[in-house]
N, C-alpha and C positions, 0 to 999 in steps of 0.2 A: 505495499500499498505506501501510494505518495501522494502525501501529503500535500498546502498550498494552501500559502497564508492568503489575505487582503485586510482591509482594515476599512475601515468603518466611522464616519460621525455624523452626524446629525441633533439627536439632541441629548437629554442626559444619557453619561455613557453608565449607570446602573441601567433605565429601559430598554439600553441597548444592549448590554451585557446580557436581560434575561431573555432577550427574544432571543437573540441567538447560540445560550447556548440550551434556549428546548427544541433544540431538528438535530435529526437525527445527519449522520456523518459529519457535525461540527466534533472536535476534540478537546479544544480550546479555547477556551474566551481568558483573553490578554485586555482589561478596564487599565485606563490611566487616557493620558494626553498624546496624543502623535505631533509633532510638525508635519514639515514640510519642507517647501522651497518656494523661491521668490516672493509675491506679496503674502502668502500662508508661513512662511517665516515662524509663525507664533505658534505656541501648545495652546489646540484645542481640547476639546472634550470628545474622546474614540474609542475603540476596540483593533484589536490585532482579532480575525481570525485565523484557524487553523482547523480543514477543510478538506476529507475526500473525495475529490472531483471524482469518485465515482460509485456517491452514495447519494453527495448532493449537487446541485452541475454552478459556476456560478451566473450565471442570467436567472439559475432559480433569487440565489443568493440577496445580487442585486432586484429585483422585487418584494421580497420581505423589505428589506431593507429604503426603499422606496415609502412603501407604501406601512412603515411603520415609524414615519416620522417624518418633519412637518420639510418633506422633501418640494415644494413652490413656493416655502414660506420667506422671504430674505426680512426676518424681521432683526432687532434691533440688539438681537443675544446672538451672533452668527459669529460673533469672533467668541466667543467658548462654545457657541454648538455648533463649528462649521459644518458644511451640509455639503460631505466626501464622500470619496470610493478614492482606499490610495492603495496602488501596488506599488509589488519588491520587485515582479520584473516588468524590459521592460513591450514584453508582449504582450503581459496579458490590458496593458492601455490602449491598446484597440476591437479587444474583443466590450469593453467597462463601453466602453464610448457606441459604439456599435448597441448594444443593452441597454444603454440608460436612451436614446434615439431611439432602441425597436420600445418601452416602456413610452416613452410622450403619449403614443396617442390613449393612453391608460389614464391622461391627468386631462384638467380642462385648463388650467395653466402651465406655464414653463417651468420646467425641472432645472433649477439654478444649484443642482448636485453638484459638486467637480472634479473630475476620476483629477489626482495629482501623487507625482514622487513623495514616498513613502519615504522619510530623513530619521526620526530621530523620532523612539517611542521611552515615553516615561514610568512608570508603571502609578495609580493610584494604592493609598498605602494602602496598608492590611485590611482595617476593621472596615475595608468603602469594598472587596469582593466580595461577589457573589452576594451583592447587597441584597437578592430578589428573595436567593437561595434563604437566606437567613432570619429574612424580615418580613417574607408577606404577606400577614397584618399590617403591617406598620401603614396607617396614613397614605404618604410620596404613594410606597405600592398598590395599594389599593386602589387608589387616580388616576396613578398615570401608567404603569404596569398592564395592572388585571385585565384593560380597554387593549391596550394593544398583544396579548397570547390568545382572549380572548378572540379578539383579530386572526391570529395564528390557526387558534380548532377552527375558525367557523369557515378560512380559506384554505387554507397547507395544514390541512386537517394528515394528511401520508406524510409528508415532510418532516410534524411532527417527532421525541420520545415519547 
């Protein structure tokens, strides 16, 4: 089994972590902050997803990501919650952009999610890791994470663990 890695940022990394931890084929989700290059050289909340492409496809991971955060909203917290997909291999860049273009038809507004090269990762503090798994009954989880997981159960049930 050859695992691949991809980074996702968009909303709170607690939410993003919980979404990807729930998927078959995802072997690890590292929660923290990612920075890229150019205008995106600052750290923003994100996760690194290690996955088995024989179990879950990159296009499915991208589709799920776009539907589980505000991928069309350029709100005031975008520096903290950059909507992005970070590639580790240059060969993945075109695939990501192709999948983003294909997904646009499923949205009424333009997708603002950027395709960016991964530059650096800074992990979250230990007590924040696996936040949903450790705290499913906390108000934040009930308000923000439960609806995302319910969406997954309704639309992607066969992809869930």
